C-alpha atoms as an extended CHARMM CRD file, in Angstrom:
* protein
*
       122  EXT
         1         1  MET       CA              0.0110000000        0.1000000000        0.2230000000  PROA      1               0.0000000000
         2         2  VAL       CA              2.4340000000        2.2840000000        0.3270000000  PROA      2               0.0000000000
         3         3  LYS       CA              4.0890000000        1.8060000000       -2.6600000000  PROA      3               0.0000000000
         4         4  GLY       CA              0.7280000000        2.8100000000       -3.7500000000  PROA      4               0.0000000000
         5         5  VAL       CA              0.8100000000        6.2110000000       -1.8850000000  PROA      5               0.0000000000
         6         6  LEU       CA              4.2590000000        7.1590000000       -2.8790000000  PROA      6               0.0000000000
         7         7  CYS       CA              3.8050000000        6.2970000000       -6.4570000000  PROA      7               0.0000000000
         8         8  ASN       CA              0.5170000000        8.3490000000       -6.7650000000  PROA      8               0.0000000000
         9         9  TRP       CA              2.0370000000       11.2130000000       -5.2810000000  PROA      9               0.0000000000
        10        10  MET       CA              4.9440000000       10.8180000000       -7.7450000000  PROA      10              0.0000000000
        11        11  ALA       CA              2.3570000000       11.1420000000      -10.6080000000  PROA      11              0.0000000000
        12        12  THR       CA              0.3270000000       13.7120000000       -8.8610000000  PROA      12              0.0000000000
        13        13  LEU       CA              2.5500000000       16.1830000000       -8.4500000000  PROA      13              0.0000000000
        14        14  GLY       CA              4.0090000000       15.7970000000      -11.9540000000  PROA      14              0.0000000000
        15        15  VAL       CA              0.5720000000       16.9150000000      -12.8350000000  PROA      15              0.0000000000
        16        16  ALA       CA              0.5720000000       20.0480000000      -10.5060000000  PROA      16              0.0000000000
        17        17  LEU       CA              4.0140000000       20.5720000000      -11.8850000000  PROA      17              0.0000000000
        18        18  ALA       CA              2.8660000000       20.8170000000      -15.0870000000  PROA      18              0.0000000000
        19        19  PHE       CA              0.5130000000       22.9020000000      -14.7380000000  PROA      19              0.0000000000
        20        20  ALA       CA              2.9370000000       25.7890000000      -12.3610000000  PROA      20              0.0000000000
        21        21  SER       CA              4.4180000000       25.4750000000      -15.8250000000  PROA      21              0.0000000000
        22        22  ARG       CA              3.8700000000       27.9780000000      -19.0500000000  PROA      22              0.0000000000
        23        23  SER       CA              5.9810000000       26.9330000000      -21.3900000000  PROA      23              0.0000000000
        24        24  THR       CA              5.9600000000       23.3160000000      -23.2240000000  PROA      24              0.0000000000
        25        25  LEU       CA              9.6760000000       22.4340000000      -22.5060000000  PROA      25              0.0000000000
        26        26  GLY       CA              8.6310000000       23.3840000000      -19.3990000000  PROA      26              0.0000000000
        27        27  LYS       CA              5.7040000000       21.1080000000      -18.7140000000  PROA      27              0.0000000000
        28        28  VAL       CA              7.0060000000       18.1880000000      -20.3260000000  PROA      28              0.0000000000
        29        29  ALA       CA             10.3810000000       18.6780000000      -18.1390000000  PROA      29              0.0000000000
        30        30  ALA       CA              8.0170000000       19.1480000000      -14.6290000000  PROA      30              0.0000000000
        31        31  MET       CA              5.8510000000       16.0940000000      -15.3600000000  PROA      31              0.0000000000
        32        32  TRP       CA              8.7730000000       14.0210000000      -16.4720000000  PROA      32              0.0000000000
        33        33  LEU       CA             11.1430000000       13.8280000000      -13.4510000000  PROA      33              0.0000000000
        34        34  PRO       CA              8.3880000000       12.7870000000      -10.8360000000  PROA      34              0.0000000000
        35        35  ILE       CA              7.0050000000       10.0720000000      -12.7300000000  PROA      35              0.0000000000
        36        36  MET       CA             10.5060000000        8.4520000000      -13.8500000000  PROA      36              0.0000000000
        37        37  SER       CA             11.0740000000        8.5480000000      -10.3630000000  PROA      37              0.0000000000
        38        38  PHE       CA              8.1780000000        6.2280000000       -8.9370000000  PROA      38              0.0000000000
        39        39  PHE       CA              9.2020000000        4.3420000000      -12.3520000000  PROA      39              0.0000000000
        40        40  GLU       CA             12.9480000000        3.9690000000      -11.1540000000  PROA      40              0.0000000000
        41        41  GLN       CA             12.1220000000        2.5900000000       -7.9530000000  PROA      41              0.0000000000
        42        42  GLY       CA              9.2710000000        0.2590000000       -8.9460000000  PROA      42              0.0000000000
        43        43  TYR       CA              6.1820000000        1.8020000000       -7.0560000000  PROA      43              0.0000000000
        44        44  GLU       CA              2.4940000000        0.4370000000       -7.2750000000  PROA      44              0.0000000000
        45        45  ARG       CA              0.4020000000        2.1710000000      -10.1720000000  PROA      45              0.0000000000
        46        46  LEU       CA             -3.0680000000        1.0470000000      -10.3100000000  PROA      46              0.0000000000
        47        47  ILE       CA             -3.0980000000        1.4050000000      -14.2510000000  PROA      47              0.0000000000
        48        48  VAL       CA              0.6130000000        0.1890000000      -15.0440000000  PROA      48              0.0000000000
        49        49  ASN       CA             -0.5730000000       -3.0450000000      -12.7790000000  PROA      49              0.0000000000
        50        50  MET       CA             -3.9590000000       -3.6300000000      -14.7630000000  PROA      50              0.0000000000
        51        51  PHE       CA             -2.1340000000       -3.4850000000      -18.4450000000  PROA      51              0.0000000000
        52        52  LEU       CA              1.4270000000       -5.5690000000      -16.8920000000  PROA      52              0.0000000000
        53        53  ILE       CA             -0.0490000000       -7.8510000000      -15.2950000000  PROA      53              0.0000000000
        54        54  PRO       CA             -2.8860000000       -9.6050000000      -17.0850000000  PROA      54              0.0000000000
        55        55  ALA       CA             -0.1670000000       -9.4290000000      -19.8960000000  PROA      55              0.0000000000
        56        56  GLY       CA              2.4210000000      -11.3580000000      -17.8730000000  PROA      56              0.0000000000
        57        57  MET       CA             -0.1840000000      -14.3330000000      -17.5600000000  PROA      57              0.0000000000
        58        58  LEU       CA             -0.8440000000      -14.5940000000      -20.9680000000  PROA      58              0.0000000000
        59        59  PHE       CA              2.4470000000      -15.3440000000      -21.6670000000  PROA      59              0.0000000000
        60        60  HSD       CA              2.1800000000      -17.7890000000      -18.3940000000  PROA      60              0.0000000000
        61        61  ALA       CA              3.5340000000      -16.0890000000      -15.9020000000  PROA      61              0.0000000000
        62        62  PRO       CA              2.7340000000      -18.2510000000      -12.2760000000  PROA      62              0.0000000000
        63        63  VAL       CA             -0.0480000000      -15.7030000000      -10.9340000000  PROA      63              0.0000000000
        64        64  SER       CA             -3.7530000000      -16.4300000000      -10.3260000000  PROA      64              0.0000000000
        65        65  VAL       CA             -6.2590000000      -14.0290000000      -11.0530000000  PROA      65              0.0000000000
        66        66  SER       CA             -7.0310000000      -13.9590000000       -6.8660000000  PROA      66              0.0000000000
        67        67  GLN       CA             -3.2410000000      -13.3300000000       -5.7150000000  PROA      67              0.0000000000
        68        68  TRP       CA             -2.9530000000      -10.1600000000       -8.4580000000  PROA      68              0.0000000000
        69        69  TRP       CA             -6.4450000000       -8.5680000000       -6.9400000000  PROA      69              0.0000000000
        70        70  TRP       CA             -5.7690000000       -9.2820000000       -3.4030000000  PROA      70              0.0000000000
        71        71  TRP       CA             -1.9670000000       -8.7380000000       -3.1380000000  PROA      71              0.0000000000
        72        72  LYS       CA             -1.6420000000       -6.4380000000       -5.9930000000  PROA      72              0.0000000000
        73        73  GLN       CA             -4.9880000000       -4.2340000000       -7.1930000000  PROA      73              0.0000000000
        74        74  LEU       CA             -6.4370000000       -3.9740000000       -3.6160000000  PROA      74              0.0000000000
        75        75  PRO       CA             -3.4930000000       -2.4900000000       -1.4960000000  PROA      75              0.0000000000
        76        76  ALA       CA             -2.4700000000       -0.2350000000       -4.6160000000  PROA      76              0.0000000000
        77        77  THR       CA             -5.8530000000        0.6170000000       -5.2560000000  PROA      77              0.0000000000
        78        78  MET       CA             -6.1780000000        1.4840000000       -1.4870000000  PROA      78              0.0000000000
        79        79  GLY       CA             -2.6680000000        3.4640000000       -1.4870000000  PROA      79              0.0000000000
        80        80  ASN       CA             -3.8340000000        5.6490000000       -4.8300000000  PROA      80              0.0000000000
        81        81  ILE       CA             -7.4280000000        6.6370000000       -2.7190000000  PROA      81              0.0000000000
        82        82  VAL       CA             -5.2780000000        7.3810000000        0.1210000000  PROA      82              0.0000000000
        83        83  SER       CA             -2.3130000000        9.5610000000       -1.7940000000  PROA      83              0.0000000000
        84        84  GLY       CA             -4.8280000000       11.1980000000       -2.9800000000  PROA      84              0.0000000000
        85        85  ALA       CA             -7.0090000000       12.8170000000       -1.2590000000  PROA      85              0.0000000000
        86        86  LEU       CA             -4.6230000000       13.5350000000        1.4900000000  PROA      86              0.0000000000
        87        87  PHE       CA             -1.3310000000       14.0520000000       -0.0130000000  PROA      87              0.0000000000
        88        88  THR       CA             -2.5120000000       15.6940000000       -3.1080000000  PROA      88              0.0000000000
        89        89  SER       CA             -6.5760000000       16.8940000000       -2.6880000000  PROA      89              0.0000000000
        90        90  ALA       CA             -5.7290000000       17.9690000000        1.3260000000  PROA      90              0.0000000000
        91        91  LEU       CA             -2.1800000000       19.2210000000        0.8960000000  PROA      91              0.0000000000
        92        92  LEU       CA             -3.5130000000       21.3190000000       -2.3210000000  PROA      92              0.0000000000
        93        93  TYR       CA             -6.5820000000       22.6760000000       -0.0420000000  PROA      93              0.0000000000
        94        94  ILE       CA             -4.8340000000       23.7630000000        3.1550000000  PROA      94              0.0000000000
        95        95  THR       CA             -2.1480000000       25.2590000000        0.5800000000  PROA      95              0.0000000000
        96        96  TYR       CA             -4.7420000000       27.4420000000       -1.4630000000  PROA      96              0.0000000000
        97        97  GLY       CA             -8.0280000000       27.1070000000        0.3720000000  PROA      97              0.0000000000
        98        98  ALA       CA            -11.5420000000       27.5910000000       -0.6760000000  PROA      98              0.0000000000
        99        99  SER       CA            -11.5210000000       30.0450000000       -3.6540000000  PROA      99              0.0000000000
       100       100  PRO       CA            -14.0960000000       33.0440000000       -2.1910000000  PROA      100             0.0000000000
       101       101  PRO       CA            -17.8340000000       33.1290000000       -3.8360000000  PROA      101             0.0000000000
       102       102  PRO       CA            -18.5700000000       35.5510000000       -6.7620000000  PROA      102             0.0000000000
       103       103  SER       CA            -19.1080000000       38.6180000000       -6.3790000000  PROA      103             0.0000000000
       104       104  LYS       CA            -22.2940000000       39.5600000000       -7.2880000000  PROA      104             0.0000000000
       105       105  GLU       CA            -21.9290000000       43.8270000000       -8.3830000000  PROA      105             0.0000000000
       106       106  PRO       CA            -21.3230000000       43.8800000000      -11.8090000000  PROA      106             0.0000000000
       107       107  VAL       CA            -17.3860000000       45.0450000000      -12.6390000000  PROA      107             0.0000000000
       108       108  LEU       CA            -17.1280000000       48.3820000000      -14.7640000000  PROA      108             0.0000000000
       109       109  LEU       CA            -13.5750000000       48.1760000000      -16.8900000000  PROA      109             0.0000000000
       110       110  GLU       CA            -12.2500000000       51.9720000000      -17.5380000000  PROA      110             0.0000000000
       111       111  SER       CA            -10.3370000000       51.8600000000      -20.3770000000  PROA      111             0.0000000000
       112       112  LYS       CA             -6.7630000000       53.5650000000      -20.1460000000  PROA      112             0.0000000000
       113       113  SER       CA             -6.3550000000       53.3760000000      -23.9370000000  PROA      113             0.0000000000
       114       114  PRO       CA             -5.8970000000       56.9020000000      -25.2290000000  PROA      114             0.0000000000
       115       115  VAL       CA             -7.1490000000       54.7060000000      -28.7870000000  PROA      115             0.0000000000
       116       116  GLY       CA            -11.1010000000       57.0640000000      -29.1500000000  PROA      116             0.0000000000
       117       117  GLN       CA             -9.8120000000       60.3570000000      -26.7190000000  PROA      117             0.0000000000
       118       118  ALA       CA             -9.4820000000       63.3190000000      -28.3560000000  PROA      118             0.0000000000
       119       119  THR       CA             -5.7440000000       65.2720000000      -27.3950000000  PROA      119             0.0000000000
       120       120  GLU       CA             -5.4080000000       68.9400000000      -26.3010000000  PROA      120             0.0000000000
       121       121  GLY       CA             -4.5490000000       71.0210000000      -28.9300000000  PROA      121             0.0000000000
       122       122  ALA       CA             -6.2740000000       69.1940000000      -31.4290000000  PROA      122             0.0000000000
């Protein structure tokens, strides 16, 4: 379950870092580092397990469906839920708080552009 928590935290951290960047190259670099970190350290990603373990079963890996669900999918699912709720959502909420309710008053924008305005001495 800890591998699932750390994996989902790294994946959501990559997404949050990509949102913080303005350039395409910055977005790619910001996503690449956390995702390659969890991949290299062997953390358990729920979506990856849904592909790799059945693919291994097709190639006659000594794993049953019940072993896969009991020892891989359930802990990874619980870890992903805990990480998404605590490490990502709760920390972002604590950091930024709730957004204020929208104002009902109309906003009047003043034009500060000299276009269309008469100049002195004309």
